Structure formats: structure tokens, C-alpha cells
A tleap script that builds the chain and sets N, CA, C and O, in Angstrom:
source leaprc.protein.ff14SB
mol = sequence {
  NMET ILE ARG CYS LYS LYS GLY SER ASP GLU
  PRO ASP GLY GLY LEU GLU GLU ALA ALA PHE
  PHE GLY SER LEU GLY LYS VAL PHE GLY LYS
  LEU GLY SER ALA GLU ASN VAL ALA ILE LEU
  LYS ALA GLY THR GLU LEU TYR ALA GLY PHE
  GLY TYR THR THR ALA GLN GLU GLY ARG ALA
  THR PRO ASP ILE VAL ALA THR MET ALA ALA
  THR ALA ASN LYS GLY SER LEU LYS ILE ASP
  VAL VAL ALA HIE PRO ASP ILE ILE GLY GLY
  ALA LYS LEU SER LEU ASP SER SER PRO GLN
  GLY ARG THR ALA TRP MET THR LYS PRO TYR
  PHE LYS MET LEU THR GLU CPHE
}
set mol.1.N position { 0.782 -1.149 0.042 }
set mol.1.CA position { -0.005 -0.012 0.074 }
set mol.1.C position { 0.873 1.201 0.027 }
set mol.1.O position { 1.880 1.306 0.728 }
set mol.2.N position { 0.432 2.183 -0.885 }
set mol.2.CA position { 1.273 3.437 -0.801 }
set mol.2.C position { 0.388 4.476 -0.105 }
set mol.2.O position { -0.661 4.857 -0.623 }
set mol.3.N position { 0.860 4.960 1.160 }
set mol.3.CA position { 0.194 6.079 1.947 }
set mol.3.C position { -0.100 7.437 1.342 }
set mol.3.O position { 0.768 8.053 0.724 }
set mol.4.N position { -1.229 7.864 1.509 }
set mol.4.CA position { -1.468 9.261 0.794 }
set mol.4.C position { -1.880 10.496 2.009 }
set mol.4.O position { -2.333 10.227 3.122 }
set mol.5.N position { -1.635 11.709 1.554 }
set mol.5.CA position { -1.990 12.513 2.498 }
set mol.5.C position { -3.409 12.625 2.449 }
set mol.5.O position { -4.122 12.514 1.452 }
set mol.6.N position { -3.800 12.892 3.808 }
set mol.6.CA position { -5.112 12.784 4.254 }
set mol.6.C position { -6.121 13.352 3.482 }
set mol.6.O position { -5.894 14.545 3.277 }
set mol.7.N position { -7.121 12.957 2.990 }
set mol.7.CA position { -8.132 13.470 2.161 }
set mol.7.C position { -7.649 13.563 0.476 }
set mol.7.O position { -8.234 14.281 -0.336 }
set mol.8.N position { -6.621 12.802 0.188 }
set mol.8.CA position { -6.216 13.021 -1.279 }
set mol.8.C position { -5.576 11.703 -1.628 }
set mol.8.O position { -5.456 10.770 -0.835 }
set mol.9.N position { -5.089 11.706 -3.152 }
set mol.9.CA position { -4.658 10.688 -3.701 }
set mol.9.C position { -3.132 10.831 -3.854 }
set mol.9.O position { -2.401 10.050 -4.462 }
set mol.10.N position { -2.753 12.002 -3.177 }
set mol.10.CA position { -1.127 12.581 -3.344 }
set mol.10.C position { -0.505 11.558 -2.343 }
set mol.10.O position { -0.893 11.444 -1.180 }
set mol.11.N position { 0.653 10.712 -2.995 }
set mol.11.CA position { 1.156 10.094 -1.934 }
set mol.11.C position { 2.247 10.827 -0.792 }
set mol.11.O position { 2.922 11.809 -1.101 }
set mol.12.N position { 2.288 10.330 0.260 }
set mol.12.CA position { 2.987 10.978 1.444 }
set mol.12.C position { 4.315 10.434 1.834 }
set mol.12.O position { 4.870 10.778 2.878 }
set mol.13.N position { 4.870 9.506 0.915 }
set mol.13.CA position { 6.102 8.934 1.014 }
set mol.13.C position { 6.182 7.664 1.809 }
set mol.13.O position { 7.231 7.020 1.811 }
set mol.14.N position { 5.192 7.294 2.446 }
set mol.14.CA position { 5.190 6.203 3.153 }
set mol.14.C position { 4.968 5.095 2.271 }
set mol.14.O position { 4.270 5.377 1.297 }
set mol.15.N position { 5.410 3.800 2.354 }
set mol.15.CA position { 5.161 2.690 1.585 }
set mol.15.C position { 5.039 1.520 2.625 }
set mol.15.O position { 5.930 1.359 3.459 }
set mol.16.N position { 4.028 0.771 2.580 }
set mol.16.CA position { 3.692 -0.552 3.344 }
set mol.16.C position { 3.586 -1.748 2.960 }
set mol.16.O position { 3.297 -1.804 1.765 }
set mol.17.N position { 3.700 -2.793 3.482 }
set mol.17.CA position { 3.420 -4.273 3.019 }
set mol.17.C position { 4.030 -4.314 1.746 }
set mol.17.O position { 5.233 -4.057 1.725 }
set mol.18.N position { 3.346 -4.637 0.452 }
set mol.18.CA position { 4.042 -5.005 -0.813 }
set mol.18.C position { 4.572 -4.129 -1.424 }
set mol.18.O position { 5.474 -4.442 -2.201 }
set mol.19.N position { 4.204 -2.800 -1.283 }
set mol.19.CA position { 4.708 -1.807 -1.675 }
set mol.19.C position { 6.055 -1.524 -1.274 }
set mol.19.O position { 6.983 -1.276 -2.045 }
set mol.20.N position { 6.117 -1.582 0.154 }
set mol.20.CA position { 7.566 -1.485 0.704 }
set mol.20.C position { 8.560 -2.827 0.356 }
set mol.20.O position { 9.678 -2.741 -0.152 }
set mol.21.N position { 7.992 -3.869 0.687 }
set mol.21.CA position { 9.024 -5.057 0.193 }
set mol.21.C position { 9.508 -4.688 -1.456 }
set mol.21.O position { 10.694 -4.736 -1.785 }
set mol.22.N position { 8.569 -4.372 -2.275 }
set mol.22.CA position { 9.226 -4.414 -3.639 }
set mol.22.C position { 10.066 -3.604 -3.749 }
set mol.22.O position { 11.139 -3.960 -4.236 }
set mol.23.N position { 9.890 -2.324 -3.364 }
set mol.23.CA position { 11.053 -1.200 -3.107 }
set mol.23.C position { 12.406 -1.670 -2.706 }
set mol.23.O position { 13.469 -1.621 -3.326 }
set mol.24.N position { 12.031 -2.290 -1.141 }
set mol.24.CA position { 13.318 -2.898 -0.490 }
set mol.24.C position { 13.982 -3.685 -1.326 }
set mol.24.O position { 15.190 -3.495 -1.469 }
set mol.25.N position { 13.359 -4.657 -1.995 }
set mol.25.CA position { 13.810 -5.893 -2.591 }
set mol.25.C position { 15.170 -5.462 -3.857 }
set mol.25.O position { 16.215 -6.058 -4.115 }
set mol.26.N position { 14.600 -4.238 -4.411 }
set mol.26.CA position { 15.380 -3.414 -5.434 }
set mol.26.C position { 16.594 -2.948 -4.923 }
set mol.26.O position { 17.580 -3.097 -5.646 }
set mol.27.N position { 16.736 -2.415 -3.829 }
set mol.27.CA position { 17.798 -1.920 -3.060 }
set mol.27.C position { 18.750 -2.847 -2.393 }
set mol.27.O position { 19.963 -2.743 -2.572 }
set mol.28.N position { 18.084 -3.979 -1.434 }
set mol.28.CA position { 18.838 -4.747 -0.780 }
set mol.28.C position { 19.362 -5.763 -1.793 }
set mol.28.O position { 20.276 -6.440 -1.321 }
set mol.29.N position { 19.034 -6.061 -3.070 }
set mol.29.CA position { 19.183 -7.289 -3.875 }
set mol.29.C position { 20.383 -6.934 -4.573 }
set mol.29.O position { 20.986 -7.744 -5.276 }
set mol.30.N position { 20.790 -5.614 -4.383 }
set mol.30.CA position { 22.230 -5.223 -5.010 }
set mol.30.C position { 23.332 -5.177 -4.124 }
set mol.30.O position { 24.446 -4.819 -4.505 }
set mol.31.N position { 23.063 -5.546 -2.873 }
set mol.31.CA position { 24.138 -5.467 -2.015 }
set mol.31.C position { 24.999 -6.865 -1.799 }
set mol.31.O position { 24.503 -7.971 -2.015 }
set mol.32.N position { 26.196 -6.686 -1.398 }
set mol.32.CA position { 26.721 -8.234 -1.275 }
set mol.32.C position { 26.689 -8.699 0.192 }
set mol.32.O position { 25.848 -8.329 1.012 }
set mol.33.N position { 27.740 -9.585 0.436 }
set mol.33.CA position { 27.633 -10.443 1.695 }
set mol.33.C position { 28.197 -9.327 2.922 }
set mol.33.O position { 27.735 -9.206 4.056 }
set mol.34.N position { 29.302 -8.591 2.324 }
set mol.34.CA position { 29.807 -7.684 3.411 }
set mol.34.C position { 28.988 -6.578 3.758 }
set mol.34.O position { 29.099 -5.978 4.827 }
set mol.35.N position { 28.139 -6.290 2.840 }
set mol.35.CA position { 26.987 -4.863 3.322 }
set mol.35.C position { 25.982 -5.621 4.270 }
set mol.35.O position { 25.702 -5.261 5.413 }
set mol.36.N position { 25.451 -6.800 3.573 }
set mol.36.CA position { 24.561 -7.498 4.431 }
set mol.36.C position { 24.969 -7.826 6.141 }
set mol.36.O position { 24.153 -7.682 7.052 }
set mol.37.N position { 26.089 -8.190 6.291 }
set mol.37.CA position { 26.600 -8.496 7.575 }
set mol.37.C position { 26.917 -6.993 8.435 }
set mol.37.O position { 26.957 -6.954 9.665 }
set mol.38.N position { 27.079 -6.079 7.764 }
set mol.38.CA position { 27.229 -4.713 8.434 }
set mol.38.C position { 25.760 -4.229 8.684 }
set mol.38.O position { 25.431 -3.566 9.668 }
set mol.39.N position { 24.963 -4.607 7.746 }
set mol.39.CA position { 23.453 -3.939 8.427 }
set mol.39.C position { 23.000 -4.897 9.232 }
set mol.39.O position { 22.229 -4.521 10.115 }
set mol.40.N position { 23.299 -6.191 9.167 }
set mol.40.CA position { 22.855 -7.014 10.617 }
set mol.40.C position { 23.427 -6.635 11.953 }
set mol.40.O position { 22.751 -6.393 12.953 }
set mol.41.N position { 24.846 -6.603 11.866 }
set mol.41.CA position { 25.559 -5.955 12.969 }
set mol.41.C position { 24.924 -4.757 13.666 }
set mol.41.O position { 24.601 -4.724 14.853 }
set mol.42.N position { 24.764 -3.596 12.605 }
set mol.42.CA position { 24.486 -2.358 12.975 }
set mol.42.C position { 22.942 -2.468 13.705 }
set mol.42.O position { 22.656 -1.747 14.660 }
set mol.43.N position { 22.054 -3.392 13.175 }
set mol.43.CA position { 20.734 -3.471 13.698 }
set mol.43.C position { 20.685 -4.249 14.857 }
set mol.43.O position { 19.753 -4.020 15.628 }
set mol.44.N position { 21.619 -5.259 15.189 }
set mol.44.CA position { 21.617 -6.044 16.562 }
set mol.44.C position { 22.281 -4.882 17.567 }
set mol.44.O position { 21.718 -4.668 18.640 }
set mol.45.N position { 23.395 -4.192 17.233 }
set mol.45.CA position { 23.823 -3.393 18.003 }
set mol.45.C position { 22.975 -2.218 18.564 }
set mol.45.O position { 23.122 -1.720 19.680 }
set mol.46.N position { 21.961 -1.806 17.515 }
set mol.46.CA position { 20.952 -0.642 17.794 }
set mol.46.C position { 20.007 -1.430 19.174 }
set mol.46.O position { 19.815 -1.026 20.321 }
set mol.47.N position { 19.672 -2.367 18.656 }
set mol.47.CA position { 18.729 -3.241 19.565 }
set mol.47.C position { 19.368 -3.296 21.085 }
set mol.47.O position { 18.751 -3.019 22.113 }
set mol.48.N position { 20.625 -3.679 21.002 }
set mol.48.CA position { 21.325 -3.974 22.275 }
set mol.48.C position { 21.441 -2.623 23.141 }
set mol.48.O position { 21.284 -2.643 24.362 }
set mol.49.N position { 21.709 -1.530 22.472 }
set mol.49.CA position { 21.770 -0.473 22.699 }
set mol.49.C position { 20.527 0.061 23.472 }
set mol.49.O position { 20.591 0.688 24.530 }
set mol.50.N position { 19.414 -0.262 22.819 }
set mol.50.CA position { 18.164 -0.059 23.910 }
set mol.50.C position { 18.056 -1.174 24.851 }
set mol.50.O position { 16.943 -1.346 25.349 }
set mol.51.N position { 18.830 -1.819 25.127 }
set mol.51.CA position { 18.388 -2.962 26.345 }
set mol.51.C position { 18.070 -4.336 25.716 }
set mol.51.O position { 18.143 -5.323 26.449 }
set mol.52.N position { 17.773 -4.464 24.608 }
set mol.52.CA position { 16.913 -5.654 24.104 }
set mol.52.C position { 17.720 -6.878 24.055 }
set mol.52.O position { 18.851 -6.687 23.607 }
set mol.53.N position { 17.460 -8.016 24.375 }
set mol.53.CA position { 18.398 -9.041 24.269 }
set mol.53.C position { 18.257 -10.063 23.002 }
set mol.53.O position { 19.104 -10.855 22.590 }
set mol.54.N position { 16.833 -9.795 22.462 }
set mol.54.CA position { 16.445 -10.711 21.395 }
set mol.54.C position { 15.709 -9.756 20.236 }
set mol.54.O position { 14.922 -8.865 20.557 }
set mol.55.N position { 16.062 -10.051 18.842 }
set mol.55.CA position { 15.175 -9.384 17.929 }
set mol.55.C position { 14.801 -10.379 16.913 }
set mol.55.O position { 15.462 -11.405 16.753 }
set mol.56.N position { 13.748 -10.094 16.221 }
set mol.56.CA position { 13.305 -11.182 15.176 }
set mol.56.C position { 13.448 -10.673 13.657 }
set mol.56.O position { 13.457 -9.455 13.481 }
set mol.57.N position { 13.538 -11.360 12.769 }
set mol.57.CA position { 13.300 -10.916 11.403 }
set mol.57.C position { 12.118 -11.825 11.022 }
set mol.57.O position { 12.200 -13.044 10.872 }
set mol.58.N position { 11.023 -11.087 10.886 }
set mol.58.CA position { 9.781 -11.642 10.333 }
set mol.58.C position { 9.593 -12.015 8.980 }
set mol.58.O position { 8.506 -12.536 8.731 }
set mol.59.N position { 10.481 -11.856 7.948 }
set mol.59.CA position { 10.139 -12.415 6.574 }
set mol.59.C position { 11.814 -12.684 6.188 }
set mol.59.O position { 12.478 -11.852 5.569 }
set mol.60.N position { 12.278 -13.810 6.603 }
set mol.60.CA position { 13.618 -14.016 6.248 }
set mol.60.C position { 13.607 -14.932 5.017 }
set mol.60.O position { 12.810 -15.863 4.908 }
set mol.61.N position { 14.527 -14.625 4.097 }
set mol.61.CA position { 14.795 -15.373 3.023 }
set mol.61.C position { 15.721 -16.365 3.441 }
set mol.61.O position { 16.257 -16.221 4.540 }
set mol.62.N position { 16.034 -17.498 2.629 }
set mol.62.CA position { 17.257 -18.087 2.590 }
set mol.62.C position { 18.562 -17.755 2.996 }
set mol.62.O position { 19.305 -18.278 3.827 }
set mol.63.N position { 18.747 -16.443 1.986 }
set mol.63.CA position { 20.080 -15.971 2.092 }
set mol.63.C position { 20.089 -15.303 3.441 }
set mol.63.O position { 21.023 -15.606 4.183 }
set mol.64.N position { 19.252 -14.494 3.847 }
set mol.64.CA position { 19.123 -13.739 5.185 }
set mol.64.C position { 19.485 -15.107 6.158 }
set mol.64.O position { 20.400 -15.002 6.976 }
set mol.65.N position { 18.954 -16.008 6.069 }
set mol.65.CA position { 19.074 -17.107 7.630 }
set mol.65.C position { 20.778 -17.367 7.308 }
set mol.65.O position { 21.678 -17.292 8.146 }
set mol.66.N position { 20.902 -17.643 6.062 }
set mol.66.CA position { 22.372 -17.822 5.961 }
set mol.66.C position { 23.521 -16.711 6.580 }
set mol.66.O position { 24.564 -16.925 7.199 }
set mol.67.N position { 22.945 -15.567 6.189 }
set mol.67.CA position { 23.895 -14.496 6.778 }
set mol.67.C position { 23.958 -14.633 8.327 }
set mol.67.O position { 24.967 -14.707 9.029 }
set mol.68.N position { 22.725 -14.649 8.677 }
set mol.68.CA position { 22.457 -14.553 10.343 }
set mol.68.C position { 23.206 -15.569 10.961 }
set mol.68.O position { 23.923 -15.241 11.906 }
set mol.69.N position { 23.163 -17.003 10.520 }
set mol.69.CA position { 23.610 -18.233 11.207 }
set mol.69.C position { 25.180 -18.040 10.989 }
set mol.69.O position { 25.947 -18.269 11.925 }
set mol.70.N position { 25.588 -17.674 9.908 }
set mol.70.CA position { 27.300 -17.546 9.646 }
set mol.70.C position { 27.721 -16.507 10.650 }
set mol.70.O position { 28.635 -16.728 11.444 }
set mol.71.N position { 27.019 -15.313 10.614 }
set mol.71.CA position { 27.504 -14.151 11.654 }
set mol.71.C position { 27.656 -14.624 12.949 }
set mol.71.O position { 28.723 -14.704 13.556 }
set mol.72.N position { 26.309 -15.006 13.445 }
set mol.72.CA position { 26.518 -15.580 14.604 }
set mol.72.C position { 27.451 -16.854 15.094 }
set mol.72.O position { 28.112 -16.885 16.132 }
set mol.73.N position { 27.359 -17.778 14.213 }
set mol.73.CA position { 28.428 -18.693 14.548 }
set mol.73.C position { 29.845 -18.104 14.653 }
set mol.73.O position { 30.664 -18.854 15.184 }
set mol.74.N position { 30.261 -16.975 14.271 }
set mol.74.CA position { 31.421 -16.312 14.571 }
set mol.74.C position { 31.453 -15.298 15.553 }
set mol.74.O position { 32.343 -14.455 15.660 }
set mol.75.N position { 30.263 -15.429 16.400 }
set mol.75.CA position { 30.221 -14.890 17.701 }
set mol.75.C position { 30.101 -13.078 17.765 }
set mol.75.O position { 30.371 -12.340 18.712 }
set mol.76.N position { 29.613 -12.734 16.427 }
set mol.76.CA position { 29.771 -11.358 16.022 }
set mol.76.C position { 28.186 -10.489 16.182 }
set mol.76.O position { 27.961 -9.394 15.667 }
set mol.77.N position { 27.228 -11.265 16.999 }
set mol.77.CA position { 26.058 -10.664 17.334 }
set mol.77.C position { 25.886 -10.275 18.755 }
set mol.77.O position { 26.263 -11.005 19.671 }
set mol.78.N position { 25.271 -9.032 18.953 }
set mol.78.CA position { 25.412 -8.923 20.441 }
set mol.78.C position { 24.214 -9.273 20.956 }
set mol.78.O position { 24.105 -9.039 22.159 }
set mol.79.N position { 23.200 -9.803 20.374 }
set mol.79.CA position { 21.868 -10.248 20.982 }
set mol.79.C position { 21.448 -11.540 19.991 }
set mol.79.O position { 21.992 -11.811 18.921 }
set mol.80.N position { 20.487 -12.169 20.540 }
set mol.80.CA position { 19.895 -13.189 19.881 }
set mol.80.C position { 18.814 -12.684 18.771 }
set mol.80.O position { 17.939 -11.851 19.012 }
set mol.81.N position { 19.010 -13.298 17.569 }
set mol.81.CA position { 18.056 -13.012 16.358 }
set mol.81.C position { 17.282 -14.275 16.100 }
set mol.81.O position { 17.863 -15.356 16.000 }
set mol.82.N position { 15.972 -14.152 15.990 }
set mol.82.CA position { 15.194 -15.295 15.657 }
set mol.82.C position { 14.717 -14.944 14.177 }
set mol.82.O position { 14.409 -13.784 13.901 }
set mol.83.N position { 14.660 -15.957 13.237 }
set mol.83.CA position { 14.037 -15.563 11.943 }
set mol.83.C position { 13.002 -16.487 11.714 }
set mol.83.O position { 13.051 -17.678 12.021 }
set mol.84.N position { 11.873 -15.794 11.058 }
set mol.84.CA position { 10.799 -16.463 10.582 }
set mol.84.C position { 10.646 -16.494 9.113 }
set mol.84.O position { 10.694 -15.473 8.427 }
set mol.85.N position { 10.464 -17.660 8.647 }
set mol.85.CA position { 10.957 -17.723 7.076 }
set mol.85.C position { 9.571 -16.859 6.367 }
set mol.85.O position { 8.493 -16.582 6.891 }
set mol.86.N position { 10.022 -16.604 5.135 }
set mol.86.CA position { 9.059 -16.083 4.263 }
set mol.86.C position { 8.762 -16.959 3.277 }
set mol.86.O position { 9.515 -17.340 2.381 }
set mol.87.N position { 7.335 -17.346 3.528 }
set mol.87.CA position { 6.676 -18.456 2.828 }
set mol.87.C position { 5.769 -17.755 1.463 }
set mol.87.O position { 4.759 -17.080 1.660 }
set mol.88.N position { 6.227 -17.996 0.297 }
set mol.88.CA position { 5.527 -17.636 -0.888 }
set mol.88.C position { 4.581 -18.679 -1.603 }
set mol.88.O position { 5.094 -19.784 -1.779 }
set mol.89.N position { 3.422 -18.530 -1.996 }
set mol.89.CA position { 2.611 -19.595 -2.925 }
set mol.89.C position { 1.516 -20.048 -2.062 }
set mol.89.O position { 1.368 -21.270 -2.020 }
set mol.90.N position { 0.759 -19.368 -1.402 }
set mol.90.CA position { -0.566 -19.751 -0.820 }
set mol.90.C position { -0.474 -20.151 0.605 }
set mol.90.O position { -1.193 -21.037 1.067 }
set mol.91.N position { 0.481 -19.450 1.364 }
set mol.91.CA position { 0.843 -19.745 2.614 }
set mol.91.C position { 1.206 -18.046 3.422 }
set mol.91.O position { 1.958 -17.200 2.940 }
set mol.92.N position { 0.489 -17.929 4.624 }
set mol.92.CA position { 0.742 -16.747 5.137 }
set mol.92.C position { 1.266 -16.759 6.291 }
set mol.92.O position { 0.346 -17.065 7.049 }
set mol.93.N position { 2.434 -16.569 7.032 }
set mol.93.CA position { 2.383 -16.816 8.714 }
set mol.93.C position { 2.007 -15.525 9.080 }
set mol.93.O position { 2.397 -14.556 8.430 }
set mol.94.N position { 1.182 -15.400 10.200 }
set mol.94.CA position { 0.807 -14.239 11.278 }
set mol.94.C position { 1.628 -14.339 12.344 }
set mol.94.O position { 1.216 -15.285 13.015 }
set mol.95.N position { 2.353 -13.966 12.728 }
set mol.95.CA position { 2.822 -14.180 14.283 }
set mol.95.C position { 2.264 -13.391 15.145 }
set mol.95.O position { 1.536 -13.764 16.065 }
set mol.96.N position { 2.671 -11.924 14.817 }
set mol.96.CA position { 2.048 -10.949 15.979 }
set mol.96.C position { 1.923 -9.685 15.150 }
set mol.96.O position { 2.291 -8.611 15.626 }
set mol.97.N position { 1.435 -9.770 13.965 }
set mol.97.CA position { 1.157 -8.534 13.215 }
set mol.97.C position { 2.225 -7.703 12.971 }
set mol.97.O position { 3.366 -8.162 12.913 }
set mol.98.N position { 1.957 -6.382 12.803 }
set mol.98.CA position { 2.966 -5.462 12.525 }
set mol.98.C position { 3.144 -4.190 13.289 }
set mol.98.O position { 2.077 -3.612 13.495 }
set mol.99.N position { 4.097 -3.664 13.713 }
set mol.99.CA position { 4.093 -2.366 14.453 }
set mol.99.C position { 3.664 -1.159 13.548 }
set mol.99.O position { 2.943 -0.244 13.947 }
set mol.100.N position { 4.136 -1.248 12.406 }
set mol.100.CA position { 3.911 -0.265 11.471 }
set mol.100.C position { 2.100 -0.087 10.960 }
set mol.100.O position { 1.539 0.937 10.569 }
set mol.101.N position { 1.655 -1.157 11.102 }
set mol.101.CA position { 0.245 -1.247 10.996 }
set mol.101.C position { -0.541 -1.030 12.205 }
set mol.101.O position { -1.768 -1.032 12.302 }
set mol.102.N position { 0.443 -0.820 13.226 }
set mol.102.CA position { -0.425 -0.789 14.584 }
set mol.102.C position { -1.373 -1.757 15.156 }
set mol.102.O position { -2.294 -1.474 15.924 }
set mol.103.N position { -0.986 -3.223 14.600 }
set mol.103.CA position { -1.863 -4.387 14.971 }
set mol.103.C position { -1.023 -5.427 15.773 }
set mol.103.O position { -1.473 -6.503 16.170 }
set mol.104.N position { 0.443 -4.912 15.994 }
set mol.104.CA position { 1.154 -5.721 16.848 }
set mol.104.C position { 0.900 -5.870 18.506 }
set mol.104.O position { 0.439 -4.841 19.001 }
set mol.105.N position { 1.039 -6.556 19.089 }
set mol.105.CA position { 0.622 -6.500 20.431 }
set mol.105.C position { 1.711 -5.645 21.237 }
set mol.105.O position { 2.838 -6.053 20.957 }
set mol.106.N position { 1.721 -4.700 22.053 }
set mol.106.CA position { 2.577 -3.917 22.658 }
set mol.106.C position { 2.059 -3.887 24.309 }
set mol.106.O position { 0.916 -4.083 24.722 }
set mol.107.N position { 3.241 -3.587 25.064 }
set mol.107.CA position { 3.156 -3.686 26.593 }
set mol.107.C position { 2.277 -2.099 27.054 }
set mol.107.O position { 1.733 -1.977 28.152 }
set mol.108.N position { 2.281 -1.084 26.086 }
set mol.108.CA position { 1.611 0.242 26.319 }
set mol.108.C position { 0.745 0.374 25.084 }
set mol.108.O position { 1.094 -0.138 24.020 }
set mol.109.N position { -0.336 1.028 25.208 }
set mol.109.CA position { -1.001 1.431 23.802 }
set mol.109.C position { -0.293 2.527 22.945 }
set mol.109.O position { 0.273 3.470 23.496 }
set mol.110.N position { -0.326 2.410 21.787 }
set mol.110.CA position { 0.167 3.131 20.691 }
set mol.110.C position { 0.357 4.598 20.986 }
set mol.110.O position { 1.379 5.267 21.137 }
set mol.111.N position { -0.974 4.914 21.025 }
set mol.111.CA position { -0.825 6.641 21.458 }
set mol.111.C position { -0.097 7.017 22.479 }
set mol.111.O position { 0.501 8.093 22.470 }
set mol.112.N position { -0.055 6.165 23.503 }
set mol.112.CA position { 0.823 6.622 24.917 }
set mol.112.C position { 2.199 6.668 24.320 }
set mol.112.O position { 2.754 7.767 24.297 }
set mol.113.N position { 2.905 5.485 23.771 }
set mol.113.CA position { 4.091 5.139 23.246 }
set mol.113.C position { 4.722 6.496 22.552 }
set mol.113.O position { 5.725 7.146 22.850 }
set mol.114.N position { 3.747 6.668 21.515 }
set mol.114.CA position { 4.293 7.770 20.572 }
set mol.114.C position { 4.600 9.242 21.372 }
set mol.114.O position { 5.440 10.068 21.014 }
set mol.115.N position { 3.815 9.335 22.394 }
set mol.115.CA position { 4.087 10.565 22.979 }
set mol.115.C position { 5.084 10.582 23.897 }
set mol.115.O position { 5.502 11.632 24.385 }
set mol.116.N position { 5.571 9.323 24.221 }
set mol.116.CA position { 6.498 9.286 25.375 }
set mol.116.C position { 8.126 9.416 24.753 }
set mol.116.O position { 9.145 9.328 25.439 }
set mol.117.N position { 8.072 9.611 23.505 }
set mol.117.CA position { 9.586 9.419 22.739 }
set mol.117.C position { 9.995 11.123 22.356 }
set mol.117.O position { 11.050 11.391 21.782 }
savepdb mol mol.pdb
quit
């Protein structure tokens, strides 16, 4: 979905679900192994910086899983990472919805969380 400005058909720059993944695939598909490892490390370090001990990848491809496993086996991740497979062709996994869609379970209501930052 391409988000639009309220009351119009003019895009506001936000992409969700299929529109986002299509654009993301074009960018990340051009990255090499070193870049993917750097992104993985940076992401896990960011999570660790906020006190998280576990993160999840909700749409993992075989290449992503291989990168995560190789990086973890070298002891290069500061936190645990759980990978959920991306299944295409008649199946959809729904584990906990999505934060961007405001449908994921949170410990505090969304409207209060947004004002606390």
C-alpha cells in the first residue's frame, strides 16, 4: 500500500507491506555479503543499545538466514536473533502482526508510546 496525504490521492512517502517490500528488494538485492553483515551487525547493536536481548526477522529468505547463522557462528552478534521464514505460494504466517500497521501486541497503547519519545 502507498500511503497518501489525508483526504487526497497524493502519496505522502510512506510505503507499507507489498509496496515497501518491492522497493526494498530492489535496493537490498544489489548488496553483497559484506554489506548485509554490516547491516545485520548495526541493527543488532542498535537493539542492544536500547537494552533488547532478542530481535526477530519476520520475513527471512534463505540468504538472510544463512547470513545470520554465519555471523552468529562467528560470535559477532550482540543479541539473539530469531528468523521466521518468508513463505510464498498460498501460505501466510501471522505471528504478531506489524508495528507499522499498529496491529502488533505492545505492552503500552500506541498513542501513549508515541508521546513518550
